[in-house]
C-alpha positions in Angstrom: -58.7 -51.1 82.8 -56.3 -54.4 83.3 -54.1 -55.0 86.0 -51.0 -54.6 83.5 -52.0 -50.9 82.9 -50.5 -49.5 86.0 -48.0 -50.1 88.2 -47.8 -50.0 92.3 -45.7 -47.3 92.1 -47.8 -45.1 89.9 -50.8 -45.5 92.3 -48.9 -44.6 95.2 -47.8 -41.7 93.5 -51.5 -40.9 92.7 -53.0 -41.5 95.9 -51.9 -38.7 98.0 -52.9 -36.0 95.3 -56.0 -37.7 95.1 -56.9 -37.7 99.1 -55.9 -34.3 99.3 -58.1 -33.2 96.8 -61.4 -35.1 97.9 -60.8 -36.6 101.1 -62.4 -33.9 103.4 -65.7 -34.1 101.3 -66.4 -37.7 101.1 -67.5 -40.5 103.7 -65.2 -43.6 104.1 -67.8 -46.0 102.4 -67.9 -43.4 99.4 -63.9 -42.9 99.0 -63.0 -46.3 97.7 -65.6 -45.9 94.6 -64.8 -42.6 94.1 -60.8 -43.2 93.7 -61.9 -46.1 91.6 -63.8 -43.8 89.3 -61.0 -41.3 89.5 -58.3 -43.9 88.3 -60.5 -45.2 85.7 -60.7 -41.8 84.3 -57.1 -41.3 84.7 -56.0 -43.9 82.8 -59.0 -44.1 80.2 -59.7 -40.4 79.3 -56.5 -38.5 80.1 -54.7 -39.8 77.1 -57.8 -39.0 74.6 -57.8 -35.6 76.0 -54.1 -34.5 75.4 -53.7 -36.6 72.3 -54.5 -33.3 70.0 -53.4 -30.0 71.4 -53.6 -26.8 69.4 -53.0 -23.5 71.8 -55.2 -21.4 69.6 -58.5 -23.3 70.9 -60.7 -23.4 74.3 -59.1 -21.8 77.2 -54.9 -22.1 76.0 -55.1 -18.5 74.6 -56.5 -17.0 77.8 -53.7 -18.7 79.8 -51.0 -17.9 77.6 -51.6 -14.3 77.2 -51.7 -14.0 81.4 -49.3 -16.7 82.5 -46.5 -14.3 83.6 -47.3 -13.3 87.1 -44.4 -10.7 86.7 -47.2 -8.7 84.5 -49.6 -6.9 86.5 -53.1 -8.6 85.9 -55.0 -6.3 88.9 -55.9 -7.4 92.3 -57.1 -11.0 91.6 -53.8 -13.2 90.6 -55.7 -16.5 91.8 -56.3 -17.6 88.2 -53.1 -17.0 86.9 -51.2 -19.8 85.2 -47.7 -19.3 85.4 -44.4 -20.3 84.4 -43.9 -23.2 86.7 -47.6 -24.2 85.9 -47.3 -24.6 82.0 -43.9 -26.6 82.6 -45.6 -28.6 85.3 -48.5 -29.6 83.5 -46.4 -29.8 79.7 -44.2 -32.3 81.8 -47.3 -34.3 83.5 -49.0 -34.7 80.6 -47.1 -34.0 77.6 -46.0 -37.4 76.5 -49.4 -38.2 75.6 -49.8 -35.5 72.9 -49.9 -37.2 69.4 -50.8 -34.0 67.6 -49.5 -30.7 68.3 -50.7 -27.4 67.0 -48.5 -24.2 68.3 -49.1 -20.7 68.2 -47.0 -19.6 71.1 -43.5 -19.4 71.9 -44.1 -20.7 75.4 -45.6 -23.8 74.5 -42.5 -24.3 72.1 -40.2 -23.9 75.0 -41.6 -25.6 77.5 -42.8 -28.4 75.6 -39.4 -29.0 73.9 -37.8 -31.0 76.8 -40.4 -34.2 77.1 -41.7 -35.3 73.7 -40.9 -38.4 71.9 -43.7 -40.1 70.5 -45.6 -37.2 68.6 -47.3 -38.0 65.4 -48.2 -34.2 63.9 -46.1 -31.3 64.5 -47.6 -27.8 63.3 -46.3 -24.4 64.4 -48.5 -22.2 62.9 -48.4 -18.2 62.8 -45.8 -18.6 65.9 -44.6 -14.6 65.1 -47.9 -13.0 65.3 -48.3 -14.7 69.2 -45.0 -13.5 70.6 -45.4 -11.4 73.5 -42.8 -9.1 75.1 -42.4 -11.8 78.5 -39.2 -13.7 78.3 -38.4 -16.9 79.8 -35.8 -18.0 82.1 -32.6 -18.4 80.1 -29.6 -21.2 80.5 -26.6 -19.7 80.3 -25.3 -21.3 76.8 -26.2 -18.9 74.1 -26.7 -22.0 71.7 -27.9 -25.5 71.6 -25.7 -28.1 70.4 -26.1 -29.5 67.9 -27.3 -27.0 65.7 -25.4 -24.1 66.7 -23.8 -22.5 63.8 -24.1 -25.4 61.4 -27.5 -24.5 59.9 -29.2 -21.6 62.0 -28.3 -17.9 62.6 -30.0 -15.6 64.9 -32.6 -13.5 63.3 -31.2 -10.0 62.1 -34.3 -7.8 63.7 -33.1 -4.3 64.9 -36.5 -4.1 66.6 -35.5 -6.7 69.1 -33.3 -6.6 72.1 -30.3 -8.5 72.6 -32.2 -10.7 75.2 -35.1 -11.4 72.9 -32.4 -12.3 70.1 -30.9 -14.5 72.2 -34.3 -16.3 73.4 -35.7 -16.4 69.8 -32.5 -18.3 68.7 -33.0 -20.7 71.5 -36.5 -21.4 70.7 -35.9 -21.7 67.2 -33.4 -24.5 67.9 -35.7 -26.1 70.2 -38.1 -26.4 67.4 -35.5 -28.7 65.3 -34.6 -30.4 68.6 -38.2 -31.5 69.0 -38.2 -32.5 65.6 -34.9 -34.8 66.1 -36.9 -36.6 69.3 -39.8 -37.7 67.3 -38.6 -39.7 64.4 -42.2 -41.3 64.2 -43.5 -37.9 63.0 -46.2 -38.5 60.5 -46.8 -34.6 59.8 -45.0 -32.1 59.8 -45.0 -28.2 59.1 -42.3 -26.0 58.6 -43.8 -22.4 58.8 -42.1 -19.3 57.5 -42.8 -17.8 60.9 -39.8 -19.7 61.8 -38.1 -17.0 60.3 -38.5 -14.6 63.5 -36.6 -16.8 65.8 -33.5 -17.8 63.6 -32.7 -17.8 60.1 -31.3 -20.5 57.8 -27.9 -20.9 56.7 -27.7 -24.1 55.3 -30.2 -26.1 54.4 -28.3 -29.5 54.4 -28.6 -30.5 58.0 -32.3 -29.5 58.1 -32.7 -32.0 55.2 -30.7 -34.7 56.7 -33.3 -34.1 60.1 -36.2 -34.7 57.6 -34.8 -37.3 56.0 -34.5 -39.1 59.2 -38.6 -39.1 59.5 -39.0 -42.3 57.7 -43.2 -42.4 58.5 -43.3 -38.8 57.4 -46.6 -38.6 55.2 -47.4 -34.9 55.2 -45.0 -32.2 55.0 -45.7 -28.4 54.7 -42.6 -26.3 54.2 -43.1 -22.7 53.8 -39.5 -21.4 55.3 -36.9 -22.4 52.7 -37.2 -23.2 49.1 -36.5 -27.0 47.6 -36.9 -28.7 44.3 -40.2 -31.0 44.5 -38.1 -34.1 43.3 -35.2 -33.7 45.7 -38.2 -33.6 48.6 -40.0 -36.8 47.2 -36.5 -38.7 46.6 -35.5 -37.9 50.4 -38.9 -38.8 52.1 -40.3 -41.9 50.3 -43.2 -42.0 52.5 -44.8 -39.0 51.7 -48.2 -38.7 50.3 -48.7 -34.9 51.1 -46.2 -32.0 49.9 -47.0 -28.2 50.1 -44.5 -25.6 49.6 -46.1 -21.7 49.5 -42.7 -20.8 47.9 -42.3 -20.2 44.2 -39.6 -22.8 43.6 -38.4 -22.8 40.1 -37.6 -26.5 40.4 -40.9 -27.7 39.7 -40.0 -30.3 37.1 -40.5 -34.2 37.8 -38.6 -36.9 36.2 -39.0 -39.8 38.2 -41.9 -41.5 39.4 -43.5 -41.7 42.7 -46.3 -43.7 43.1 -47.4 -42.9 46.7 -48.0 -38.8 46.5 -51.5 -38.1 46.6 -51.7 -34.3 46.8 -48.9 -31.6 45.9 -49.2 -27.8 46.4 -46.6 -25.2 45.0 -46.7 -21.7 44.5 -44.9 -21.6 41.1 -46.5 -20.8 38.1 -45.7 -24.2 36.4 -44.8 -24.4 32.4 -47.3 -26.3 30.5 -44.9 -29.4 30.0 -44.0 -29.3 33.8 -47.8 -29.5 34.5 -47.8 -32.7 32.2 -44.8 -34.4 33.4 -46.0 -34.0 36.9 -49.2 -35.6 36.1 -47.2 -38.7 34.2 -44.6 -39.3 37.1 -47.5 -38.9 40.1 -49.7 -41.3 38.7 -51.7 -41.3 41.7 -51.9 -37.6 42.2 -55.4 -36.7 43.4 -54.8 -32.9 44.5 -52.9 -30.3 42.5 -52.5 -26.6 43.5 -50.2 -24.2 41.6 -50.3 -20.3 40.9 -50.6 -20.9 37.2 -50.3 -23.3 34.2 -48.3 -22.3 30.8 -48.3 -18.6 31.7 -45.1 -18.1 30.3 -44.7 -20.3 27.7 -44.2 -18.9 24.0 -46.1 -22.0 23.2 -48.3 -24.1 25.3 -47.4 -27.8 25.1 -48.7 -29.5 22.1 -47.7 -33.1 22.9 -49.6 -33.7 26.4 -51.0 -37.0 24.6 -47.6 -38.3 24.3 -46.0 -37.2 27.8 -49.1 -39.0 29.3 -49.1 -41.7 27.0 -52.2 -41.4 26.0 -53.7 -42.1 29.5 -55.8 -39.7 31.3 -55.0 -38.4 34.6 -56.7 -39.3 37.6 -56.4 -35.9 39.3 -59.7 -34.9 41.2 -58.9 -31.4 42.2 -57.1 -28.7 40.3 -56.4 -25.3 42.1 -54.9 -22.8 39.6 -54.9 -19.1 38.8 -56.9 -17.9 35.7 -55.6 -15.7 33.0 -57.4 -14.9 30.0 -54.0 -15.4 27.7 -54.3 -19.2 28.7 -58.0 -19.6 28.7 -58.2 -21.4 25.5 -55.1 -23.2 26.2 -56.6 -24.8 29.5 -59.8 -25.6 27.9 -58.3 -27.5 24.6 -55.3 -29.2 26.1 -55.7 -29.6 29.6 -59.5 -30.5 31.0 -59.6 -33.1 28.1 -56.6 -35.0 29.9 -58.9 -34.6 33.5 -62.3 -36.6 33.3 -62.2 -37.8 36.5 -61.9 -34.0 37.9 -64.3 -33.5 41.0 -63.0 -29.8 42.1 -61.9 -26.9 40.1 -60.8 -23.8 42.0 -59.6 -20.9 40.0 -58.1 -18.0 41.6 -58.8 -14.4 40.0 -61.4 -15.3 37.0 -62.6 -17.9 35.2 -63.2 -17.6 31.5 -65.7 -18.7 28.8 -64.0 -21.1 27.2 -62.6 -23.1 30.3 -66.1 -22.8 31.7 -67.3 -24.9 28.4 -64.9 -27.2 28.6 -65.5 -28.4 31.9 -69.4 -28.8 31.1 -68.0 -30.9 28.3 -65.2 -32.8 29.4 -65.5 -33.0 33.6 -69.0 -35.1 34.2 -67.8 -35.8 37.6 -67.2 -32.4 38.5 -68.6 -31.8 42.1 -67.4 -28.3 43.3 -66.5 -25.2 41.2 -65.1 -22.2 42.7 -63.8 -18.7 41.2 -62.1 -16.5 43.5 -61.3 -12.8 43.3 -59.6 -11.5 46.3 -58.9 -7.7 45.5 -61.4 -6.3 43.4 -65.0 -4.5 44.3 -67.9 -6.3 42.8 -69.3 -3.4 40.9 -65.8 -3.3 38.9 -67.1 -6.3 37.3 -70.4 -4.7 36.4 -68.9 -1.9 34.4 -66.4 -4.0 32.4 -69.1 -5.3 29.8 -67.5 -8.8 29.7 -69.2 -11.8 28.6 -71.6 -13.0 31.5 -73.7 -16.2 31.9 -71.0 -18.4 30.4 -70.7 -20.7 33.9 -74.2 -21.6 33.5 -73.3 -24.9 31.2 -72.0 -26.3 34.4 -75.2 -25.6 36.5 -76.9 -27.3 33.3 -74.6 -30.0 32.5 -72.9 -31.3 35.5 -75.4 -33.4 37.4 -72.8 -34.4 40.3 -72.4 -30.7 41.2 -72.5 -29.9 44.9 -70.8 -26.3 45.2 -71.3 -23.2 43.0 -69.2 -20.7 44.1 -68.8 -17.9 41.9 -69.9 -14.7 44.0 -68.9 -12.1 41.3 -70.3 -13.9 38.2 -73.6 -12.9 37.1 -76.3 -14.7 35.6 -79.4 -13.3 33.6 -82.9 -14.8 35.4 -84.3 -15.8 32.0 -81.3 -17.7 31.1 -81.2 -19.1 34.4 -85.0 -20.4 34.0 -85.0 -21.3 30.4 -83.4 -25.0 31.1 -83.5 -27.0 34.5 -80.8 -27.4 36.7 -78.8 -30.6 36.0 -77.5 -31.1 39.8 -80.5 -31.6 42.0 -78.3 -32.2 45.0 -76.4 -28.7 44.7 -75.7 -27.7 48.6 -74.1 -24.1 47.6 -75.0 -21.7 45.6 -73.0 -18.3 45.4 -73.9 -16.2 42.4 -75.6 -12.8 41.4 -79.0 -13.3 39.4 -80.0 -10.3 38.0 -83.8 -9.6 36.7 -84.7 -7.5 33.5 -86.5 -5.2 35.6 -87.8 -4.7 39.2 -91.4 -5.1 40.3 -92.7 -1.4 41.4 -95.8 -1.0 43.8 -96.0 2.4 42.7 -96.6 1.6 39.1 -99.8 -0.4 40.0 -103.0 1.1 38.5 -100.8 3.6 36.4 -102.0 2.2 33.3 -102.4 -1.4 31.8 -99.4 -2.0 29.6 -97.7 -1.1 33.7 -99.6 -3.4 35.2 -99.1 -6.3 32.7 -95.5 -5.3 32.7 -95.1 -5.5 36.4 -97.3 -8.9 36.6 -95.0 -10.2 33.7 -91.8 -9.2 35.8 -93.3 -11.0 39.0 -93.7 -14.1 37.2 -90.4 -13.8 36.4 -89.1 -13.8 40.0 -91.8 -16.3 40.7 -90.1 -18.6 38.0 -86.5 -18.0 39.7 -87.7 -18.8 43.0 -89.2 -22.0 41.4 -86.2 -22.7 40.2 -84.4 -22.5 43.3 -87.3 -24.3 45.2 -86.3 -27.7 43.4 -82.6 -27.6 45.1 -84.0 -28.8 48.7 -80.4 -30.1 49.3 -79.2 -26.3 49.6 -77.5 -25.2 52.6 -76.1 -22.2 51.5 -77.9 -19.5 49.1 -75.6 -16.4 48.4 -77.1 -13.8 45.7 -74.6 -11.1 46.6 -71.4 -10.0 48.1 -69.7 -6.3 49.0 -66.1 -6.2 48.6 -64.3 -3.9 51.4 -60.8 -2.4 51.6 -59.6 -3.6 55.1 -56.4 -1.7 54.7 -57.6 1.6 53.5 -57.2 4.6 55.8 -60.0 5.1 58.4 -59.9 9.2 57.6 -62.3 9.5 55.0 -65.4 7.9 53.7 -65.0 5.5 51.0 -67.6 5.3 47.9 -68.0 1.5 47.2 -71.1 2.1 45.2 -74.7 1.4 45.8 -76.5 -1.9 45.4 -76.4 -4.2 43.0 -78.7 -2.9 40.2 -81.7 -5.5 39.0 -81.6 -8.0 41.5 -84.3 -10.0 43.7 -86.7 -8.2 46.0 -86.7 -11.1 48.4 -90.4 -10.2 49.2 -93.0 -12.3 49.9 -95.0 -10.4 47.3 -92.4 -11.4 44.6 -92.3 -15.2 45.6 -89.5 -15.6 48.4 -92.3 -18.2 50.2 -91.8 -20.5 47.4 -88.5 -21.0 48.7 -90.3 -22.9 51.9 -89.0 -26.2 50.3 -85.4 -25.3 51.3 -85.3 -27.1 54.6 -81.8 -27.5 55.0 -80.7 -23.5 54.3 -78.2 -22.7 56.8 -76.8 -19.6 55.4 -78.6 -17.1 53.5 -76.5 -14.2 51.7 -77.8 -10.9 50.3 -74.9 -8.5 50.7 -75.1 -5.1 48.0 -78.5 -6.7 46.9 -81.2 -4.2 46.1 -83.6 -6.0 48.5 -87.4 -4.8 49.8 -87.6 -7.6 52.6 -89.1 -6.1 55.9 -89.8 -7.7 59.2 -92.7 -10.0 57.7 -90.1 -11.7 55.8 -87.7 -12.3 58.6 -90.6 -14.1 60.6 -91.2 -15.8 57.6 -87.4 -17.1 57.3 -87.8 -18.2 61.0 -90.5 -20.5 60.6 -89.4 -21.9 57.1 -86.0 -22.2 57.4 -85.5 -24.0 60.8 -81.9 -24.9 60.3 -81.1 -21.1 59.2 -77.9 -20.1 61.5 -76.1 -17.0 59.4 -77.5 -14.2 57.7 -75.4 -12.0 55.2 -76.9 -8.5 54.5 -78.0 -6.8 58.0 -74.9 -6.7 59.6 -72.5 -3.5 60.0 -69.3 -4.6 60.1 -67.2 -2.0 62.7 -63.9 -3.6 61.5 -63.8 -2.1 58.3 -63.3 1.8 57.3 -66.0 4.4 55.5 -69.1 2.4 56.1 -72.2 4.6 57.3 -74.5 2.8 59.6 -77.8 1.9 57.6 -80.6 2.2 59.8 -83.2 0.6 58.2 -80.7 -2.9 58.0 -79.9 -2.2 61.8 -83.5 -2.2 62.8 -84.0 -5.4 60.6 -80.9 -7.1 62.2 -82.0 -6.4 65.9 -85.4 -7.7 65.0 -84.2 -10.8 63.6 -82.0 -11.2 66.6 -85.1 -10.9 69.0 -86.8 -13.7 66.4 -83.9 -16.2 66.5 -81.0 -15.0 68.3 -78.9 -18.0 67.3 -78.7 -16.5 64.0 -75.3 -14.7 63.4 -74.9 -12.0 61.6 -71.6 -11.9 59.0 -70.0 -10.6 55.8 -68.8 -13.1 53.4 -64.8 -12.9 53.5 -63.4 -14.8 51.2 -60.3 -17.2 51.7 -57.2 -16.2 49.5 -55.4 -19.6 49.6 -51.7 -19.1 49.3 -50.2 -16.4 50.9 
């Protein structure tokens, strides 16, 4: 620590505080070294501790839930952090904050007066964290310069007049905080701000954002605006996300700096290719669909792109059967550098085949379904196994996440995996029949049949045993409706038929090569594993941290407790307490 880092005035101010805290516990010879250590700690580590603050982590939620001393908290109020404490601690250390993520209104109000050098500013789901406690209000009803020009108080009949007034001021404080931090590199304008105040005119708000000349990342889900206008206003942007379905998704001007674009729009096929042309360095694109409402899919993609393949590496879109062939023939051939494809809803055969043929650098493939039970897909009689070519052709594949998809065991084992470095496998594997111990000795043909079926499962396990980099192996998934009523039991159907037994007899021990396995899932699988298999897992999968298939989720309605699973779950907790028992929950992306 150099002498120029502090001033005598600062040292003088800090000295009484330090002496009052530790002076009575130390002998004079020890006091000076302690003060020196404290000084080094204060000027070296405090900036690092306060550089990034997220009020949803660590002790912040507990502090903010109980920080109003006017509310009863039992007999012990010694640990209550009140409003004065909150403002004092942010006044003292808030100038050190560079990355701020806010979920709580009190943090916004207490922090808005002192910050002028932040880099990242993210209010997230603030509306979910508003409590009934109200801050002391200033006499004025609105703040300059925003009053009446761009914002209006929210219209929520459930709020009291005082709450309306407080939210009106808190909403303006958000924009004041933006104004006071012109060096922001990241800004999130979350739709939760609508609960504080409404947008009357976007012109003033856009002028405020235009003044952020260093802004590189913008997430705007509060009000709609064309992509081109946003990029023209903030030329330093490299990443822009809007969860609004903007009808202004077309681009006619080239922006070389953009790397990531996310919009909730259904892009026309021509608009899609114009985006690739005018954002030539784009690496990631998310949209709600491509060419879904086109009468004719864009036939002149090559002319728009001037014959140059796109550098796009990540594509996220919603898949529909009517554009499956168009995506495969008109889109994927122009994306040879694609490394990640995430398809919301469902992938279809033509797209899967085109991926294997046109995207040799593919590393991540995800198929996401959010609203339908897995058993619905079994009853459709749809074509299956069509994702298999991706596993057999894409040598760089690391993540294969398609838990609603089914692959026949015989087809799976006919050809080795091309992706020896696969880290995540989520997919159903179905066998021809099940090994039935009760059939043993009944008849020679039955014995031979059972032996053949057991050999089939051995081949499956041998196939997976080659994937020594696997950290996640999910072989099943049970969908549950979290919004269903709790009055009656909901019949979701039985286990997935013709799935792996997961017993040592059927060949589970052949997976002893998976030393990196951390997540093992078998939800919905008609398994026969016992305590013996759990003991084997503990020994042979030393990094195992999550099991999916034995848990009972009390937060979901209509689930009858399975005593056999409960017993196995309790036994596993005894064998290895650090293993968590969780169900697979899918992230739905845009909301």
